N, C-alpha and C positions, 0 to 999 in steps of 0.2 A: 413616545415615538420610536419603535422596532425598525432598524436599522439592520443591513448584513454585515455580521462579523467579519472582517476580513483580518487576515490573519501573515502575522511574517512569521515567514520558515525559521526552521534553524538547522543548521548543515554539520552535515559528520565528516569526517577526514577515514578513508581507508584504504586497508594497501592495496587495492585492487581499481582503487575510485580514480577519478579522471579531470575531466575540463569540462564536461558535455553539459554541466548545468549551468554552466557561465554561458559558455556559446550557444543551448539552444532556445534557452528562458533568460538569460541578462543575467541570474542571479548576483551578487557581488560575494564572491566564492573565495577561501584564503588560502586554498592549500592545492597543489596540482593533483593531491589525491585526495578529489572530496567525492566521497558515495555515493551519498545520503542525502537528500532534503527531507526534514520531518516538517513536510506542509500543517498538515491541521494534526495534531500532536497535545494531548496534554498528559502524555507519559512524566514519570517525575524525572527521566534522563534525560528528554528533552523540549520541554512545554512552549508551545506556541506561543506568541502575546498578541494581543487584541490594538490593531491598528488604529481603528477609527471610532468614533460614536462614544460615549460616555461609559464605555468601557474599553478602553485605549489606554494602555500598557498594564490590565491585566491578564496574566496567564491564564490558558483555556481551562489548564483545573480545579483551579481558583474559583475562574466566571460556572465551570458545573459544578462545587460542591456551596458556591454564596449565592447564587442566581440559578434554582431550580425551575425556578420560572418558564425561563426559557427553552427547557428543556425537555418540557412538560410536565416536570416535578417529578423525573426518576428516580426509583428507588433503589440500581444500582451505584455501588459506593468509588466507580473510576469511569471515568471517560470511555466508552467501550470500545471505541474504534483509534485507527490512527492510517493518515496518509501520507505514504512517503513515493518521492523521486527517485531511482536508482540508477547511478550511471556505472554500469559496468563494464568499466574502461581495461579489465580482464577476469577470468574467471573469479566466479564467487568459491568458497570453500565445498564440500558436498554435505549437505546439513540435513539438523530435520529438526520439525517441534512440537513438544507437547500439547498432548490435549489441557482444557480446564485441570481433570480431576487430578491428573496427576502433578501437575504446575502448581494448582493449588498445596499438595504435599512436600514434594521436593523443590518448590524457588519463593521458597517462602509469602504463599497465599498468592506468585502472578498467575493474571490471565494466561492460559494455553495461547496457544499460536494458530488458529487457520487464516490462510491469507489468496491473493489472488493477483494476478498478473495483469495489466492491457501492454502490448507492447508498444511503445509512444513509435521505436524506430528501432533500429540494429541491423547489421552491417549484410552484405551478401553469404548468402550459407550458413547464417547465425544458426545457432540450435540453443539451447537450457536439454539440462541434465533433470528429467522428469520420471519418477519410479526408481524399480529394479525390475532385475530377474529371479530374486532368490522364492522360491517355495515353503521354507522351512526357516523357522528361527534359526537351525542348527544350518544351513545352507546359506544365509544372511551372516553369520559369524565365521562359518568358514572364508567364505569370499573376500572379508573383509582383516579376517588376519593374514590371510595368505597374499592381503594386495591384486587380490582380481579385478582392479575396479574396470575395465575393458570388458570382463565379462557376468557384473553386477549391474553394472549400470546402464539404465537406459536414455538414450539422447531422442531427443526429439528438434525437429527442424523447425525452426517459427519464421513472421515477419510481421510488418507493420500489421496493426491492428485485431493482430489472435490473441484472445484472452486465455488462460487459465483459472481453472481452481485450484489450492492448494491446501488440502485439509492437513491436519494437525494429523505426526505418521508419516506423512509423504515426504520422502530424501529427492531432495531436488538442489537445483543450483541454476544460477543466473550466469552463461560463459559471453568470452568477448565477446565486448561491440554492440551492447543489446541495452536501451531505456527505456525502461519501465516505471509508469503509476501500480505502486501496490496497497489496497489497503486491506486491510491486518486486524486483527483482536490488537487489544492497547496492551501489548508484549515486546518485550526487548529479551527475551529466549531462547538462545540456537544452540545446538548441539552438536560442532563438526564430528564429521565422520572419516571426511580428507579431504586433505588441503592442498595437494599435489606437491610436500616438502617443501613449502613456502618457508622463505625467512621474513622473522618482520625486522626494522628499521637495526633493531641491535644486532641481529645476525642470528634472535631467533629461533625455532620452528613454535608456530602458536599451538595454544594446548587445544587434546581432541578431546571426545567424550562420550567417547565408544561407549563406553557402557551402561549412562543413558539413554545415546543414542538409541544401540537395541532393541532396551526395555520399549521405547515409545514406536518404535518402526513399526507401520502397518505391515501385513507379511501378512500369505503373499500382499502386491501392490493392487490397487484399490483405483483407478480410474475414479474422478470424482464426476458424475453425468454434468455437461453442460449443453445444452441446445439454445444459441439465444434465438430470443423472439423480437422483433423488429414492427415498429409501430408506424406510422406515417401521418403527418399533421399541417397543415398547413404553415409552411414555413418552416419544418422543425422534422426530424424522426429521431424518434427516442426508442436505443436498443435495451433490451434489457439480458446484461449477462448473465448474471446468478441472484436471484432468493433462497438467503435459507436463514437457519437461525442462528448466524451471526452476523449476515449481512446484507443488504441488495447491492445491486451495486449496477448503474447504467452510463450509458453515453447520450448525450444529446445534441446533436448535431443542431446546429443553429447556422437558416438563410433568411435572414430578416428578424421582423417582428415578429414576437411570440406573448401572447398571455397565458400565465399558471396561476394557480393557487392553492397555497399550502396552510392550513393551520394545527392540524394534529400532527404531526411532524417535523421535526428540525431534520433541517436538509446539508452533509456537506457537498463543497463543489472545489473544482479544480479545472480551469479552464488550460486544455493538454498545445491547444491550435487554435491564432485566428485570434479575433478580437471583440467586444463588443463591449454592449453595457446590458447595464439593471436599473429601471427604472420603477421607486417605488416610493406611491406618496405623493408625487413629484418633485423626488431626488434622483439624479440622475449618477452612478456611480460605475467609474472607468473600470472594465475590465481584461487586462491585456493578459499576453500569454504566459500562465505563471503563475496568475491570481491566482489566491484560493482563501474559499470565506463561507460561513456557516449562515444558513437562513434560519430563525429561530421558529418554535411552535410558534404558531400564533399571526406570521406573520399575511397571513394575504396573499392579497393579488399582488403580482408584478409580472412585470416584462422584462423580455427579452430582446435586445434589438443590437443585429450583426452578423457577420462572420465568422463562426466557431464551433468546436469540440470540446464537451468538458465530462468530465467523467462526474458522476452524482451520486452519492451513496448515503446511506441509512442505514440503524437497525432495522 
């Protein structure tokens, strides 16, 4: 009998991290500089572990390769998505990611990295860096070489509930006081453009990747068109944020008991607010804030019950 695949996250210490992952979600973190929760991951740099059922103890990457039937016997070599929660206690580096073609050649076959952000929470008057003002590669290079960051970088005000689609080639940075759920291609390739002259614990400046960053940056900046679509059901509201070749991402607002049925598609779930339960074939699974799970292909009918917000994604 199929069960939801409940996942144990992996946590990453970052120079810009904090303790919000513990305060907001009750996660056990080992450092006050915990910046990333790799919640649903099959990436070799931090694969999640299945916590329940017949596959308990397996990593998601091994499950993908050894039990492809759970995922529709897809022909992709690697699990395509990575879900994170990011605690930007300080500004992240200004960065850009390559597309699939560039990463395949220059990053040992790694996937490119198109990503998107759902703003779970942020401080008053928070903003992000999203895009740049250069109209040509020459202008981009000039601004970077001369350190004209205020002229180059675009800042956008944010609030809880905002959503941003961040295609590869987009210069970007989360800024101080922001808690974000990120859905991305399963890639760990980042090119730093600027890091505020910050030094690590050993007093060293962190590496920058200027040449590669310039090569992959989209010039001029292009805003990804994004028009959320809302559908209301009895006891539920479903917001569609993005449907693209890389991923589709939704928010399910659950207010009571709701029935769903999925057979042809595996889905990734992250409970970001409230609590509830999933009922399937007479079994009940508790879903607290911060629970992450996958329902496999062929799962069929199930119910969600409670008061909660869930980010749902699939390829």
